[in-house]
DOMAR-282946 format. One record per residue (C-alpha): residue in one letter; x, y, z. Coordinates in nm, 2 decimals. Example, Ala and Ser with C-alpha at 12.3 -4.5 7.8 and 13.67 -1.06 7.14 Angstrom:
2
 res     xx     yy     zz
   A   1.23  -0.45   0.78
   S   1.37  -0.11   0.71
% end
This chain:
231
 res     xx     yy     zz
   M   4.20  10.84 -10.20
   P   3.93  10.82  -9.93
   M   3.58  10.88 -10.07
   A   3.45  11.23 -10.02
   L   3.14  11.26  -9.80
   S   2.85  11.49  -9.82
   E   2.72  11.67  -9.52
   E   2.44  11.41  -9.49
   A   2.68  11.12  -9.51
   R   2.90  11.27  -9.24
   E   2.60  11.31  -9.01
   R   2.49  10.95  -9.08
   L   2.85  10.83  -9.02
   A   2.84  11.01  -8.69
   D   2.52  10.82  -8.61
   I   2.70  10.49  -8.67
   V   2.99  10.59  -8.45
   E   2.75  10.68  -8.17
   L   2.52  10.38  -8.20
   Q   2.78  10.11  -8.29
   P   2.75   9.82  -8.29
   T   2.41   9.87  -8.45
   K   2.18   9.71  -8.70
   N   1.98   9.80  -9.01
   A   1.65   9.85  -8.83
   T   1.80  10.10  -8.58
   L   1.96  10.30  -8.86
   Q   1.63  10.28  -9.06
   D   1.45  10.45  -8.77
   Q   1.73  10.70  -8.71
   W   1.75  10.80  -9.07
   G   1.38  10.78  -9.16
   L   1.42  10.53  -9.44
   D   1.16  10.29  -9.56
   S   1.34   9.95  -9.52
   G   1.65   9.78  -9.41
   S   1.74   9.72  -9.77
   E   1.75  10.09  -9.83
   V   1.99  10.12  -9.53
   H   2.22   9.86  -9.68
   Q   2.22  10.03 -10.02
   Y   2.30  10.37  -9.86
   L   2.59  10.22  -9.66
   E   2.74  10.05  -9.96
   S   2.71  10.35 -10.19
   A   2.79  10.64  -9.95
   L   2.98  10.49  -9.66
   G   3.14  10.18  -9.80
   E   3.49  10.27  -9.69
   Y   3.39  10.37  -9.34
   Y   3.19  10.08  -9.20
   Y   3.21   9.70  -9.15
   R   3.01   9.43  -8.99
   N   3.14   9.24  -8.69
   A   3.12   8.87  -8.62
   D   2.75   8.92  -8.52
   S   2.68   9.10  -8.85
   L   2.63   9.43  -8.66
   I   2.73   9.76  -8.82
   C   3.05   9.93  -8.69
   A   3.25  10.23  -8.79
   T   3.61  10.18  -8.91
   P   3.90  10.36  -8.73
   Q   3.92  10.58  -9.04
   A   3.56  10.69  -8.99
   E   3.63  10.80  -8.63
   A   3.95  10.98  -8.74
   L   3.76  11.15  -9.02
   L   3.50  11.28  -8.78
   G   3.78  11.39  -8.55
   D   3.92  11.63  -8.82
   G   4.15  11.36  -8.96
   V   4.37  11.34  -8.65
   E   4.43  10.98  -8.53
   T   4.54  10.96  -8.17
   G   4.57  10.69  -7.91
   T   4.53  10.32  -7.96
   L   4.35  10.17  -8.26
   R   4.11   9.92  -8.09
   V   3.91   9.68  -8.30
   A   3.72   9.36  -8.24
   G   3.88   9.04  -8.38
   E   4.00   8.69  -8.31
   R   4.31   8.54  -8.15
   L   4.46   8.47  -8.49
   D   4.42   8.84  -8.59
   R   4.66   8.92  -8.31
   A   4.92   8.68  -8.45
   V   4.87   8.82  -8.80
   V   4.92   9.18  -8.67
   A   5.24   9.07  -8.51
   A   5.36   8.91  -8.84
   L   5.26   9.19  -9.08
   S   5.50   9.46  -9.20
   D   5.51   9.80  -9.05
   P   5.34  10.09  -9.24
   D   5.68  10.20  -9.39
   E   5.81   9.85  -9.48
   R   5.76   9.63  -9.78
   P   5.42   9.45  -9.76
   R   5.39   9.08  -9.72
   S   5.19   8.83  -9.93
   V   4.94   8.58  -9.77
   V   5.20   8.30  -9.79
   A   5.48   8.51  -9.63
   T   5.24   8.61  -9.36
   L   5.14   8.25  -9.30
   H   5.50   8.15  -9.26
   A   5.57   8.43  -9.02
   V   5.26   8.33  -8.81
   R   5.37   7.97  -8.80
   E   5.72   8.08  -8.68
   S   5.54   8.22  -8.37
   G   5.42   7.87  -8.28
   R   5.07   7.87  -8.42
   D   4.97   7.64  -8.71
   P   4.67   7.80  -8.90
   G   4.58   7.71  -9.25
   V   4.63   7.95  -9.54
   D   4.26   8.01  -9.57
   A   4.24   8.12  -9.21
   V   4.53   8.36  -9.25
   R   4.38   8.50  -9.57
   S   4.04   8.56  -9.39
   S   4.22   8.73  -9.11
   L   4.40   8.96  -9.34
   H   4.08   9.06  -9.52
   R   3.91   9.11  -9.18
   L   4.20   9.34  -9.07
   V   4.17   9.54  -9.39
   E   3.80   9.59  -9.34
   R   3.86   9.72  -8.99
   G   4.13   9.96  -9.10
   V   4.42   9.77  -8.92
   A   4.59   9.66  -9.25
   E   4.60   9.78  -9.60
   R   4.60   9.58  -9.93
   V   4.89   9.72 -10.13
   E   4.89   9.52 -10.46
   Q   4.59   9.39 -10.64
   T   4.75   9.13 -10.88
   V   4.94   8.94 -10.61
   P   4.78   9.07 -10.29
   T   5.02   9.20 -10.03
   F   4.94   9.35  -9.69
   R   5.09   9.57  -9.42
   L   4.98   9.76  -9.12
   T   4.82  10.10  -9.13
   H   4.94  10.20  -8.78
   E   5.24  10.14  -8.57
   R   5.22   9.79  -8.41
   D   5.22   9.93  -8.05
   Q   4.91  10.14  -8.14
   I   4.70   9.85  -8.24
   E   4.49   9.65  -7.99
   I   4.27   9.35  -8.10
   A   3.98   9.29  -7.86
   V   3.92   8.91  -7.90
   E   3.56   8.81  -7.96
   T   3.42   8.46  -7.90
   D   3.65   8.22  -8.09
   S   3.47   7.96  -8.30
   S   3.77   7.72  -8.24
   A   3.73   7.75  -7.87
   T   3.36   7.67  -7.89
   S   3.44   7.37  -8.10
   E   3.69   7.25  -7.84
   A   3.44   7.30  -7.56
   D   3.18   7.09  -7.76
   T   3.44   6.82  -7.80
   S   3.53   6.82  -7.44
   G   3.16   6.80  -7.35
   S   3.11   6.49  -7.57
   D   3.42   6.32  -7.41
   S   3.28   6.40  -7.07
   D   2.94   6.25  -7.16
   S   3.11   5.94  -7.29
   A   3.32   5.90  -6.98
   S   3.01   5.95  -6.76
   N   2.83   5.66  -6.95
   T   3.14   5.44  -6.90
   D   3.14   5.52  -6.53
   R   2.78   5.43  -6.49
   Q   2.84   5.10  -6.66
   D   3.15   5.03  -6.44
   T   2.97   5.11  -6.12
   G   2.69   4.86  -6.19
   G   2.42   5.09  -6.32
   T   2.17   4.93  -6.55
   T   2.21   5.03  -6.91
   A   2.00   4.96  -7.22
   T   2.25   4.70  -7.34
   Q   2.25   4.52  -7.00
   A   1.87   4.51  -6.99
   T   1.86   4.37  -7.34
   G   2.11   4.10  -7.25
   A   1.92   4.00  -6.94
   E   1.60   3.97  -7.15
   Q   1.77   3.75  -7.41
   T   1.91   3.53  -7.13
   R   1.56   3.48  -6.98
   E   1.42   3.39  -7.33
   K   1.70   3.14  -7.38
   S   1.64   2.99  -7.04
   D   1.27   2.95  -7.12
   E   1.35   2.78  -7.45
   L   1.58   2.54  -7.28
   E   1.33   2.46  -7.01
   G   1.07   2.39  -7.28
   S   1.31   2.17  -7.47
   D   1.39   1.97  -7.15
   T   1.02   1.91  -7.09
   I   0.95   1.78  -7.44
   T   1.26   1.55  -7.42
   Q   1.13   1.41  -7.09
   L   0.78   1.34  -7.23
   I   0.94   1.16  -7.53
   D   1.15   0.94  -7.30
   D   0.84   0.86  -7.08
   Y   0.64   0.77  -7.39
   E   0.91   0.54  -7.53
   Q   0.95   0.37  -7.19
   M   0.57   0.31  -7.18
   N   0.58   0.16  -7.53
   D   0.87  -0.06  -7.44
   G   0.69  -0.19  -7.13
   S   0.38  -0.26  -7.33
   G   0.57  -0.45  -7.59
   G   0.74  -0.67  -7.33
   E   0.41  -0.76  -7.16
   S   0.25  -0.87  -7.49
% end
């Protein structure tokens, strides 16, 4: 059963719906509270089922909250923020009137669609969808999940995907590496080349010094041989 709300709680929930996505400091000012910690405590104790934090840790109202403030009538499309994997999980989950699926069963269904996420990623996606009112957790001992709305009434607005950022970073590193290679191939002076040239000059100086000493020794020996022959 959904938690019952006092008149104050309904008014503050309406503030969240109006200001979302929002943060503790904004609600602190709106509600006249003394600290962000007091905001957090109020959210958890009075509105725990009706809010969640998005990927940027900002406070948002759940679809149930918006439906509650609209006299309990849910209409139109349920639109929530999420990731690309969330879309695949929504497509794999059971409908509201069907038998719910476990994490592993959902994982297999997602993989059948061509994606290859890990079980932890699917589990995180399921919990995220539950927090946002898209899915419900049916059993507690062995967690199973299903949709709360008809599939065609759900829309996942994809936020910045961490995997995409990682791929971009990798591509950037590859590009930098290729650029360095190009500079070397086109004759640009690199630190390695400069060091090699310096070592070559030092070796040349050593050889020149060695040849000079050898020549002096030869001259000295010839002078001694000549002196010995005259005496």
